[in-house]
C-alpha positions as CSV (number, residue, x, y, z in Angstrom):
1,X,13.5,36.1,-35.1
2,X,9.9,35.5,-36.3
3,X,7.3,34.5,-33.8
4,X,6.3,31.2,-35.6
5,X,8.2,28.1,-34.4
6,X,7.4,26.5,-37.8
7,X,7.4,28.9,-40.8
8,X,4.4,28.3,-43.1
9,X,5.2,27.9,-46.9
10,X,2.8,28.3,-49.8
11,X,4.0,26.7,-53.0
12,X,2.3,27.9,-56.2
13,X,3.0,26.6,-59.8
14,X,4.4,23.7,-57.7
15,X,5.2,21.1,-60.5
16,X,6.2,17.9,-58.8
17,X,7.6,19.7,-55.8
18,X,11.3,20.4,-56.3
19,X,11.3,23.8,-54.4
20,X,9.0,22.4,-51.8
21,X,11.2,19.4,-51.2
22,X,14.2,21.6,-50.5
23,X,12.3,23.8,-48.0
24,X,10.7,20.8,-46.3
25,X,14.1,19.2,-45.8
26,X,15.4,21.9,-43.5
27,X,15.5,21.0,-39.8
28,X,16.6,22.9,-36.7
29,X,19.2,21.7,-34.2
30,X,16.6,19.6,-32.4
31,X,15.6,17.8,-35.6
32,X,12.3,19.6,-36.1
33,X,11.2,20.9,-39.5
34,X,11.8,24.7,-39.9
35,X,9.3,25.1,-42.8
36,X,5.9,23.5,-43.1
37,X,4.1,23.5,-46.5
38,X,0.5,24.5,-45.8
39,X,-0.6,24.7,-49.4
40,X,0.7,23.5,-52.8
41,X,-1.1,24.6,-55.9
42,X,-0.6,22.8,-59.2
43,X,-2.8,22.4,-62.2
44,X,-1.4,19.3,-64.0
45,X,-3.0,16.0,-62.8
46,X,0.0,13.7,-62.7
47,X,2.1,16.3,-60.9
48,X,-0.7,16.7,-58.3
49,X,-0.6,12.9,-57.7
50,X,3.1,13.0,-57.2
51,X,2.8,16.0,-54.9
52,X,0.1,14.3,-52.9
53,X,2.1,11.1,-52.4
54,X,5.1,13.1,-51.3
55,X,3.1,15.1,-48.8
56,X,1.8,11.9,-47.4
57,X,5.4,10.5,-47.3
58,X,6.6,13.4,-45.2
59,X,3.6,13.0,-42.8
60,X,4.4,9.3,-42.3
61,X,8.1,10.0,-42.0
62,X,7.4,12.3,-39.0
63,X,5.2,9.9,-37.1
64,X,6.8,9.0,-33.7
65,X,6.3,5.3,-34.5
66,X,7.7,5.7,-38.0
67,X,6.2,4.7,-41.4
68,X,3.6,2.0,-41.2
69,X,4.3,-1.4,-42.6
70,X,1.9,-1.1,-45.5
71,X,3.8,2.0,-46.7
72,X,7.1,0.3,-46.4
73,X,5.7,-2.6,-48.5
74,X,4.6,-0.1,-51.1
75,X,8.1,1.4,-51.3
76,X,9.5,-2.1,-51.7
77,X,6.9,-2.7,-54.5
78,X,5.3,-5.6,-52.6
79,X,1.9,-3.9,-52.8
80,X,0.5,-1.5,-55.5
81,X,-0.1,2.2,-54.9
82,X,-3.9,1.5,-55.1
83,X,-3.6,-1.2,-52.4
84,X,-1.5,1.0,-50.1
85,X,-3.7,4.0,-50.7
86,X,-6.9,2.4,-49.2
87,X,-5.1,1.0,-46.1
88,X,-6.5,2.5,-42.9
89,X,-2.9,3.0,-41.6
90,X,-2.3,5.7,-44.2
91,X,-5.7,7.4,-44.1
92,X,-4.6,10.3,-41.9
93,X,-1.5,10.9,-44.0
94,X,-3.5,11.2,-47.3
95,X,-6.2,13.3,-45.7
96,X,-3.5,15.7,-44.7
97,X,-1.9,15.5,-48.1
98,X,-5.1,16.2,-49.9
99,X,-5.7,19.2,-47.7
100,X,-2.2,20.5,-48.5
101,X,-2.1,19.8,-52.3
102,X,-4.8,21.4,-54.5
103,X,-5.3,21.0,-58.2
104,X,-6.1,24.5,-59.4
105,X,-5.4,26.8,-62.3
106,X,-4.4,30.3,-61.1
107,X,-5.8,33.1,-63.1
108,X,-7.4,36.5,-62.6
109,X,-10.9,34.9,-62.9
110,X,-10.1,32.3,-60.2
111,X,-8.6,34.8,-57.7
112,X,-11.6,34.7,-55.3
113,X,-11.3,30.9,-54.9
114,X,-7.5,30.9,-54.7
115,X,-7.4,33.7,-52.2
116,X,-9.8,31.8,-50.0
117,X,-7.6,28.7,-50.2
118,X,-4.5,30.7,-49.2
119,X,-6.3,32.6,-46.4
120,X,-7.6,29.3,-45.0
121,X,-4.2,27.6,-45.2
122,X,-2.3,30.5,-43.6
123,X,-4.8,30.9,-40.8
124,X,-3.4,33.6,-38.5
125,X,0.2,33.2,-39.4
126,X,1.9,36.6,-39.2
127,X,4.9,35.7,-41.3
128,X,5.3,33.1,-44.0
129,X,7.2,32.2,-47.2
130,X,5.9,32.1,-50.8
131,X,7.7,29.9,-53.3
132,X,7.2,28.9,-56.9
133,X,7.9,29.8,-60.5
134,X,5.3,30.8,-63.1
135,X,5.3,28.4,-66.1
136,X,8.4,29.3,-68.0
137,X,7.8,28.0,-71.6
138,X,6.9,31.4,-72.9
139,X,10.1,32.9,-71.5
140,X,12.5,30.2,-72.5
141,X,14.9,30.9,-75.3
142,X,14.2,27.5,-76.8
143,X,10.4,28.0,-76.6
144,X,10.7,31.5,-78.2
145,X,12.9,30.2,-81.0
146,X,10.3,27.6,-81.9
147,X,7.4,30.2,-81.8
148,X,9.0,33.4,-83.1
149,X,6.8,33.3,-86.2
150,X,3.6,32.5,-84.2
151,X,1.3,35.5,-84.3
152,X,-0.2,34.5,-80.9
153,X,3.1,34.4,-79.1
154,X,3.2,37.9,-77.8
155,X,-0.3,37.4,-76.3
156,X,0.6,34.1,-74.7
157,X,-0.9,34.1,-71.2
158,X,2.1,32.4,-69.8
159,X,4.1,35.6,-70.2
160,X,1.9,37.2,-67.5
161,X,1.2,34.4,-65.1
162,X,3.7,36.1,-62.8
163,X,0.9,38.6,-62.3
164,X,-0.8,35.9,-60.2
165,X,2.4,35.5,-58.2
166,X,2.4,39.3,-57.8
167,X,-1.2,39.4,-56.7
168,X,-0.6,36.9,-53.9
169,X,2.4,39.0,-52.8
170,X,0.4,42.2,-52.8
171,X,-2.7,40.6,-51.1
172,X,-1.0,38.4,-48.5
173,X,2.4,40.0,-48.0
174,X,4.7,37.1,-47.2
175,X,7.9,37.9,-45.2
176,X,9.9,36.2,-47.9
177,X,9.3,35.1,-51.5
178,X,11.4,32.9,-53.7
179,X,10.6,33.2,-57.4
180,X,12.2,30.9,-60.0
181,X,12.3,31.1,-63.8
182,X,14.3,30.5,-66.9
183,X,17.0,32.9,-67.8
184,X,15.2,33.6,-71.1
185,X,13.0,35.9,-69.1
186,X,15.9,38.3,-69.0
187,X,15.7,39.0,-72.7
188,X,12.0,38.4,-73.2
189,X,10.0,41.4,-74.3
190,X,6.5,42.6,-74.4
191,X,4.9,45.7,-75.9
192,X,5.8,47.7,-72.8
193,X,9.5,46.8,-72.7
194,X,11.7,44.0,-71.3
195,X,9.7,41.5,-69.2
196,X,12.3,41.3,-66.5
197,X,12.5,45.0,-65.9
198,X,8.7,45.1,-65.6
199,X,8.7,42.2,-63.2
200,X,11.4,43.9,-61.0
201,X,9.3,47.1,-60.8
202,X,6.2,45.1,-60.0
203,X,7.9,43.0,-57.2
204,X,9.5,46.0,-55.6
205,X,6.2,48.0,-55.7
206,X,4.5,46.3,-52.7
207,X,7.5,47.1,-50.5
208,X,10.1,44.4,-51.1
209,X,13.8,44.4,-51.6
210,X,15.1,42.0,-54.2
211,X,18.2,39.8,-53.6
212,X,20.4,37.5,-55.6
213,X,21.6,34.2,-54.1
214,X,24.9,34.4,-55.9
215,X,25.9,38.1,-55.9
216,X,25.8,40.0,-52.6
217,X,23.5,43.0,-52.3
218,X,26.4,44.8,-50.7
219,X,28.1,45.2,-54.1
220,X,25.6,47.8,-55.1
221,X,22.6,47.7,-57.6
222,X,22.1,44.3,-59.0
223,X,22.2,43.7,-62.7
224,X,19.5,41.3,-64.2
225,X,22.2,38.7,-64.9
226,X,23.2,38.7,-61.2
227,X,20.0,36.7,-60.5
228,X,21.1,33.7,-62.6
229,X,22.2,30.7,-60.6
230,X,24.5,28.3,-62.5
231,X,23.6,25.1,-60.7
232,X,26.8,23.2,-61.7
233,X,28.8,25.8,-59.6
234,X,26.9,24.7,-56.4
235,X,27.2,20.9,-56.3
236,X,24.4,20.1,-58.8
237,X,25.4,17.5,-61.5
238,X,23.7,19.6,-64.2
239,X,24.4,22.8,-66.2
240,X,21.1,24.4,-65.3
241,X,21.0,28.2,-65.4
242,X,17.9,29.7,-63.8
243,X,16.8,33.0,-62.5
244,X,16.1,33.0,-58.7
245,X,14.7,36.2,-57.1
246,X,14.5,36.4,-53.3
247,X,12.2,39.1,-52.0
248,X,12.3,40.3,-48.4
249,X,9.4,42.5,-47.1
250,X,11.0,45.8,-46.1
251,X,9.0,46.4,-43.0
252,X,10.0,42.9,-41.6
253,X,13.6,44.4,-41.3
254,X,15.2,41.1,-42.2
255,X,18.9,40.8,-43.0
256,X,20.0,40.1,-46.6
257,X,20.5,36.4,-47.3
258,X,24.1,35.2,-47.6
259,X,25.0,34.1,-51.0
260,X,25.3,30.3,-51.8
261,X,28.7,28.7,-51.2
262,X,30.3,27.5,-54.5
263,X,31.2,23.8,-54.7
264,X,33.4,21.7,-57.0
265,X,31.8,20.2,-60.0
266,X,29.7,17.0,-59.6
267,X,29.5,14.8,-62.7
268,X,27.0,12.6,-64.4
269,X,29.1,9.6,-63.2
270,X,28.8,10.8,-59.6
271,X,25.1,11.0,-59.9
272,X,24.0,7.9,-61.9
273,X,26.8,5.4,-62.0
274,X,25.4,3.3,-59.1
275,X,22.0,2.8,-60.8
276,X,21.3,-0.7,-62.3
277,X,22.4,-1.1,-65.9
278,X,19.6,-1.5,-68.5
279,X,19.2,-2.1,-72.2
280,X,16.6,-0.2,-74.2
281,X,13.5,-1.6,-75.6
282,X,13.0,-1.8,-79.4
283,X,10.2,0.4,-80.7
284,X,7.4,-1.5,-82.5
285,X,8.9,-4.8,-81.3
286,X,7.4,-5.3,-77.9
287,X,8.4,-9.0,-78.0
288,X,12.0,-8.4,-78.8
289,X,14.4,-10.5,-76.8
290,X,17.8,-10.0,-75.2
291,X,19.2,-12.0,-78.2
292,X,17.6,-9.6,-80.7
293,X,19.0,-6.6,-78.9
294,X,22.5,-8.2,-78.6
295,X,22.6,-8.8,-82.4
296,X,21.9,-5.1,-82.9
297,X,24.7,-4.2,-80.5
298,X,27.1,-6.5,-82.4
299,X,26.1,-4.7,-85.7
300,X,26.7,-1.3,-84.0
301,X,30.1,-2.5,-82.9
302,X,31.0,-3.5,-86.4
303,X,30.1,0.0,-87.5
304,X,32.3,1.5,-84.8
305,X,35.3,-0.6,-85.9
306,X,34.8,0.6,-89.4
307,X,35.5,4.2,-88.4
308,X,39.1,5.6,-88.7
309,X,41.1,5.1,-85.6
310,X,38.5,2.7,-84.0
311,X,39.7,-0.5,-85.7
312,X,40.8,-1.9,-82.3
313,X,37.7,-0.9,-80.3
314,X,37.1,-3.5,-77.6
315,X,34.3,-6.0,-78.3
316,X,31.1,-5.4,-76.2
317,X,30.8,-7.2,-72.9
318,X,28.3,-10.0,-73.3
319,X,26.2,-9.9,-70.2
320,X,22.5,-9.9,-70.2
321,X,20.6,-6.7,-69.4
322,X,16.9,-6.2,-68.8
323,X,14.8,-3.2,-69.9
324,X,13.8,-2.4,-66.3
325,X,15.3,-3.0,-62.8
326,X,14.4,-2.4,-59.2
327,X,17.8,-3.6,-57.9
328,X,19.8,-1.2,-55.7
329,X,23.6,-1.0,-56.2
330,X,26.1,0.2,-53.7
331,X,27.0,3.8,-53.9
332,X,30.5,4.9,-54.9
333,X,32.6,5.8,-51.9
334,X,33.0,9.6,-51.7
335,X,34.6,11.8,-49.1
336,X,31.7,13.0,-46.9
337,X,32.7,16.6,-47.1
338,X,33.0,16.6,-51.0
339,X,30.2,17.8,-53.2
340,X,29.8,14.3,-54.6
341,X,29.5,12.9,-51.1
342,X,26.9,15.6,-50.2
343,X,24.9,14.6,-53.3
344,X,25.1,10.8,-52.6
345,X,24.0,11.3,-49.0
346,X,21.1,13.5,-50.1
347,X,20.0,11.0,-52.8
348,X,20.2,7.9,-50.6
349,X,19.0,9.1,-47.2
350,X,16.0,7.0,-46.1
351,X,16.2,5.4,-49.6
352,X,13.6,2.9,-50.7
353,X,14.7,-0.7,-50.7
354,X,14.2,-0.9,-54.5
355,X,14.8,1.5,-57.4
356,X,11.8,3.4,-58.6
357,X,11.1,4.9,-62.1
358,X,14.0,3.1,-63.7
359,X,12.8,1.6,-66.9
360,X,14.3,2.1,-70.3
361,X,12.1,3.3,-73.1
362,X,12.0,1.8,-76.6
363,X,14.0,3.3,-79.5
364,X,14.0,2.8,-83.2
365,X,16.6,0.3,-84.5
366,X,18.6,3.0,-86.3
367,X,18.6,5.2,-83.2
368,X,20.1,2.3,-81.1
369,X,23.1,2.2,-83.5
370,X,23.5,6.0,-83.4
371,X,23.4,5.9,-79.6
372,X,26.1,3.2,-79.5
373,X,28.4,5.1,-81.9
374,X,27.9,8.5,-80.4
375,X,28.5,7.3,-76.8
376,X,31.6,5.4,-77.9
377,X,33.0,8.5,-79.7
378,X,32.7,10.9,-76.7
379,X,36.1,12.6,-76.5
380,X,38.5,12.3,-73.6
381,X,37.5,15.8,-72.3
382,X,33.8,14.8,-72.4
383,X,32.7,16.5,-75.7
384,X,29.7,14.8,-77.2
385,X,30.2,14.2,-81.0
386,X,27.8,15.7,-83.5
387,X,25.6,13.3,-85.5
388,X,27.3,14.8,-88.6
389,X,30.5,13.2,-87.5
390,X,29.1,9.8,-88.2
391,X,29.1,8.2,-91.7
392,X,26.2,9.6,-93.7
393,X,24.5,6.2,-93.6
394,X,23.8,6.8,-89.9
395,X,22.4,10.3,-90.3
396,X,18.7,10.7,-89.4
397,X,16.5,10.6,-92.5
398,X,14.8,13.9,-92.1
399,X,15.1,17.3,-93.8
400,X,16.5,19.2,-90.7
401,X,19.9,17.5,-90.7
402,X,21.3,19.8,-93.3
403,X,19.4,23.0,-92.4
404,X,21.6,25.0,-90.0
405,X,18.9,27.5,-89.2
406,X,16.4,25.0,-87.8
407,X,16.3,25.0,-83.9
408,X,17.7,21.9,-82.4
409,X,19.4,21.1,-85.7
410,X,21.6,18.6,-83.9
411,X,19.3,16.8,-81.5
412,X,21.7,14.0,-80.5
413,X,23.8,14.5,-77.4
414,X,25.6,12.1,-75.1
415,X,25.6,13.1,-71.4
416,X,29.3,12.4,-70.8
417,X,30.5,10.7,-67.6
418,X,33.1,13.2,-66.5
419,X,31.1,16.5,-66.5
420,X,27.8,17.8,-65.3
421,X,24.9,17.0,-67.7
422,X,23.2,19.5,-69.9
423,X,20.0,21.0,-68.7
424,X,17.2,18.4,-68.0
425,X,14.1,20.0,-69.5
426,X,10.6,18.7,-70.2
427,X,11.5,18.0,-73.8
428,X,13.1,14.8,-72.5
429,X,9.5,13.4,-72.5
430,X,9.3,13.6,-76.3
431,X,12.4,11.6,-77.2
432,X,15.7,10.7,-75.6
433,X,18.1,11.9,-78.4
434,X,19.5,14.8,-76.3
435,X,19.9,12.6,-73.3
436,X,21.9,9.6,-74.5
437,X,23.4,7.4,-71.7
438,X,27.2,7.6,-71.6
439,X,27.7,3.8,-71.4
440,X,27.5,2.9,-75.1
441,X,27.0,-0.8,-74.3
442,X,23.6,0.1,-72.7
443,X,22.6,1.8,-76.0
444,X,19.7,3.9,-74.7
445,X,18.6,7.3,-73.4
446,X,18.3,8.2,-69.7
447,X,15.5,6.8,-67.6
448,X,13.2,8.9,-65.4
449,X,15.3,8.0,-62.4
450,X,18.5,8.9,-64.0
451,X,17.1,12.3,-65.0
452,X,15.7,12.6,-61.5
453,X,19.1,12.0,-60.0
454,X,20.6,14.7,-62.3
455,X,17.8,16.9,-60.9
456,X,18.8,15.8,-57.4
457,X,15.5,14.2,-56.5
458,X,16.1,11.7,-53.6
459,X,15.8,8.0,-54.6
460,X,12.7,7.7,-52.3
461,X,10.9,10.4,-54.4
462,X,8.3,8.4,-56.3
463,X,6.9,9.9,-59.5
464,X,3.3,9.0,-60.5
465,X,1.6,9.1,-63.8
466,X,2.7,7.5,-67.1
467,X,6.3,7.6,-68.1
468,X,5.9,10.6,-70.4
469,X,4.3,12.5,-67.6
470,X,7.0,11.5,-65.2
471,X,9.7,12.8,-67.6
472,X,7.8,16.1,-67.9
473,X,7.5,16.4,-64.2
474,X,11.3,15.9,-63.7
475,X,12.2,18.3,-66.5
476,X,10.0,21.1,-65.1
477,X,11.3,21.0,-61.6
478,X,13.7,23.0,-59.5
479,X,16.6,20.7,-58.3
480,X,15.6,19.9,-54.7
481,X,19.2,20.0,-53.5
482,X,19.7,23.5,-54.9
483,X,16.3,24.4,-53.3
484,X,17.6,23.1,-50.0
485,X,20.7,25.3,-50.2
486,X,18.5,28.3,-50.8
487,X,16.1,27.3,-48.0
488,X,18.9,27.1,-45.6
489,X,19.9,30.7,-46.3
490,X,16.2,31.8,-45.9
491,X,16.1,30.0,-42.6
492,X,19.1,32.0,-41.4
493,X,17.4,35.2,-42.6
494,X,14.3,34.3,-40.5
495,X,16.5,33.6,-37.5
496,X,15.1,30.0,-36.9
497,X,18.3,28.0,-37.5
């Protein structure tokens, strides 16, 4: 067992705080936090705002007297963020949060400043945990496919941001580190060879043993693919496959972590069904009314009934929907010991009295019809139809539709009710075509809150910034519930649970 009663955590490349949220949620048998984040480093402004609010939220949640009334009113949307932020009752919480969260770009040139920050935050802690994932766009298979003809790609600094992670390990020697990245890093290459093999060598160099969270180290030498966690196999409602490397400092003589326990699949329906129903906005028609939208939906229904085998398709339900909602609907009843029950408890514990970040974005008229048709045509086993399966009149009017070598050649996908979603990535910020809501009558893409639920962010996790920034934050994050499962194993390794 380590000497510290609370284990300090440093979170770098923090994003909106998915890994951090998982570690911060772990409590001992007396209800005390096992891990305490002493420093979060992130360079993007909107993510820093979200991180700061969440750090203040945790501070207020731990007050013996509970959260002050002004903060509860903010969560209920009775006062604005700016009004709440200047209230004296939350001054200490935000002072703490601003000390914990630092906007900073890690680089070789900035090491003197970042080293000083880390040293100050750790104080005299003898053992601590480093978490984070270097920005992954350069490793991702999607990113590489888009940039394979870019002469600057092989020199992209994002390839080597893990060197900053390595520097912190070498300089400050945490007892444990958890490094997350996309599985594309397993096949990414540099002039010296495969990136992943170089990273493995570098991480072992300072005296660390590397462990997988899904394949036991007792089985012998681990293969690169053994570090891939397929989130949908562990109770996460999303097919998100990521590399997670756990490093244990050899001289700390810590036991290898137990692998994660597989769970049954959790579906899109399990995750988002209970959120309020919405209709989309109509792009370039900010004054469009419910009646305008209903007419479009009736037109889409006529197109559906014109398809072979769909002549008897039920008419749309005529109830009025708004483009945004703060209402809270009751959760589906799930067995508490089921993976779906675990997810719902995690999402709704200490939930805000209203729904945050749940606003439909606007879509082009022709896309609304496509969304309706594609969602209505999802197969019984949950397969999303290709846009080519629609009559040619509903194909997008761009050159890529008939070019099979173009990446993302079919950009339209329905996230079917009865299976985990596809991977939520930052591209969701650009358009919603790949994230069509499964209820064809809502005729829209997923909201920030729906994407956040698929990423397992609790409902009281408020994302700041504009909507595009919020989508990007959600897509770049580690699912907090998965992070919690990993953190629980790390707590066992450290002997504090």
